[in-house]
C-alpha positions as CSV (number, residue, x, y, z in Angstrom):
1,E,-8.1,-11.1,-16.4
2,D,-8.2,-7.2,-16.6
3,Q,-9.5,-6.9,-12.8
4,C,-8.6,-8.4,-9.4
5,D,-11.1,-8.2,-6.5
6,V,-9.3,-7.6,-3.1
7,T,-11.4,-9.1,-0.4
8,S,-11.1,-9.4,3.4
9,R,-9.6,-12.9,2.9
10,D,-6.7,-11.1,1.1
11,L,-5.7,-9.0,4.3
12,V,-2.4,-9.9,6.0
13,L,-1.3,-8.9,9.4
14,T,2.1,-7.4,8.8
15,S,2.9,-6.0,12.5
16,G,2.8,-7.2,15.9
17,D,0.1,-4.8,16.6
18,L,-2.8,-7.4,17.1
19,V,-4.2,-7.2,20.6
20,L,-6.7,-9.5,21.4
21,T,-9.1,-8.2,24.3
22,S,-11.7,-10.7,24.4
23,G,-11.1,-14.4,24.5
24,K,-8.5,-16.9,23.8
25,N,-9.2,-17.3,20.0
26,E,-6.1,-16.3,18.0
27,N,-7.5,-16.7,14.8
28,V,-9.2,-13.2,14.1
29,M,-11.0,-13.0,10.9
30,P,-13.5,-10.3,9.5
31,V,-17.1,-11.6,9.9
32,D,-19.0,-11.9,6.6
33,A,-22.8,-13.3,6.1
34,S,-21.5,-16.7,4.6
35,S,-19.4,-17.5,7.7
36,I,-22.3,-16.7,10.0
37,D,-24.9,-18.9,8.5
38,E,-23.8,-21.2,5.6
39,D,-27.3,-22.6,5.2
40,M,-28.7,-19.1,4.2
41,E,-30.3,-18.8,0.9
42,G,-28.5,-17.1,-1.8
43,I,-25.2,-17.2,0.0
44,S,-22.3,-18.7,-1.8
45,D,-20.5,-21.7,-0.1
46,S,-17.2,-20.4,-1.2
47,N,-17.0,-17.8,1.6
48,T,-15.0,-15.3,-0.6
49,G,-14.9,-12.6,1.9
50,I,-15.9,-8.9,1.9
51,L,-15.0,-6.9,-1.1
52,I,-12.7,-4.1,-0.3
53,V,-11.5,-2.8,-3.8
54,K,-11.3,-3.8,-7.3
55,L,-8.1,-3.3,-9.1
56,R,-7.2,-3.2,-12.6
57,R,-3.8,-4.6,-14.3
58,G,-0.9,-2.4,-12.9
59,Q,-2.8,-0.9,-9.8
60,R,-1.8,-1.7,-6.3
61,I,-3.1,-0.5,-3.0
62,K,-1.4,-0.1,0.6
63,V,-3.9,0.0,3.4
64,K,-3.6,0.7,7.0
65,A,-6.5,-0.3,8.9
66,I,-7.7,0.0,12.5
67,A,-10.7,-2.3,13.4
68,K,-12.9,-1.6,16.4
69,K,-15.9,-3.3,17.5
70,G,-18.9,-1.3,18.2
71,I,-22.6,-1.0,17.5
72,G,-24.6,2.0,15.9
73,K,-26.6,2.5,19.1
74,E,-23.5,3.7,20.8
75,H,-22.2,5.8,18.0
76,A,-23.2,6.4,14.1
77,K,-19.7,5.4,13.4
78,W,-20.6,1.7,13.7
79,S,-23.8,1.7,11.8
80,P,-23.9,-0.6,9.0
81,T,-23.2,2.1,6.4
82,C,-20.0,4.0,7.0
83,G,-17.8,6.7,5.8
84,V,-14.6,6.1,4.3
85,T,-11.7,8.4,3.9
86,Y,-8.3,8.2,2.3
87,Q,-5.2,10.3,1.8
88,F,-2.7,10.2,-1.0
89,E,1.0,9.7,0.3
90,P,3.1,12.4,-0.9
91,S,6.2,11.7,-2.9
92,I,8.7,14.3,-1.6
93,T,11.9,14.4,-3.3
94,L,14.7,16.7,-2.1
95,N,17.3,18.1,-4.4
96,H,20.3,17.5,-2.1
97,S,22.8,19.0,-4.5
98,K,21.1,22.4,-4.5
99,L,20.3,22.0,-0.8
100,D,24.1,21.6,0.0
101,E,24.8,25.0,-1.5
102,L,22.9,26.7,1.1
103,D,24.6,27.6,4.5
104,E,23.3,26.3,7.8
105,K,21.1,29.2,8.8
106,S,19.4,29.0,5.4
107,K,18.7,25.4,5.6
108,I,17.4,25.8,9.2
109,D,15.2,28.9,7.8
110,W,13.9,26.8,5.0
111,V,13.1,23.8,7.3
112,N,11.1,26.1,9.6
113,S,9.2,27.7,6.6
114,C,6.9,24.5,6.3
115,P,3.9,25.1,8.5
116,T,3.2,21.5,9.0
117,K,7.0,20.5,9.9
118,V,7.5,18.0,7.0
119,Y,11.1,18.4,6.9
120,R,13.8,18.0,9.6
121,Y,17.6,19.5,9.7
122,D,20.0,17.1,11.3
123,E,22.7,18.9,13.0
124,D,25.2,15.9,12.9
125,T,25.1,15.2,9.2
126,R,24.1,19.0,8.3
127,Q,21.5,17.6,5.9
128,I,17.8,18.1,5.5
129,E,15.5,15.2,5.7
130,V,12.0,14.4,5.0
131,D,10.6,14.0,8.5
132,E,6.9,13.0,7.9
133,A,5.7,13.0,4.3
134,T,2.1,12.5,5.4
135,K,2.0,15.9,6.9
136,C,2.5,17.6,3.8
137,T,-0.5,19.9,2.6
138,Y,0.9,20.6,-0.7
139,C,0.7,24.4,0.3
140,D,3.9,25.1,-1.4
141,E,5.4,27.4,1.3
142,C,8.7,25.7,1.3
143,K,8.9,26.3,-2.5
144,K,7.8,30.1,-2.1
145,F,10.3,30.5,0.6
146,A,13.1,29.2,-1.2
147,K,12.1,31.4,-4.5
148,I,11.6,34.7,-2.4
149,K,13.8,34.6,0.4
150,L,16.6,32.3,-0.8
151,D,16.5,33.1,-4.5
152,R,16.5,29.3,-5.3
153,Q,14.1,26.9,-7.1
154,D,13.9,23.3,-7.4
155,L,15.1,22.7,-3.9
156,V,12.1,20.2,-3.8
157,S,9.6,18.5,-5.8
């Protein structure tokens, strides 16, 4: 088959972050119409779960989700229709062979050229590391600084 449906039944808890605040039931699952009333007309008995995304062959998805219970009367974010956002996870590759050619002050200046502080200079190893890739806004300030101030290219891709 060329398509795979990912549903709420496919969700897997991968950390110990689950905290139950109401009750003793440790089996926490998303609620869908078929689990509320199986006698409802037009609802499948198979209880397939809530469709999250459809993936084609070769595609994959990594999701970090936070679930909070609320009602639309309290805030619009809990209305039956909701907004969804996503962010691409940047793939930042440092060219360590070219970065090693820089002196310590130039490395620190290059790290500080990033307005969102994506990079970190480790004073023990004297190496530049990607600290938080998700902070990257693709502004290319680090590339501009390397080209104009350090007369270097391809320090990062």
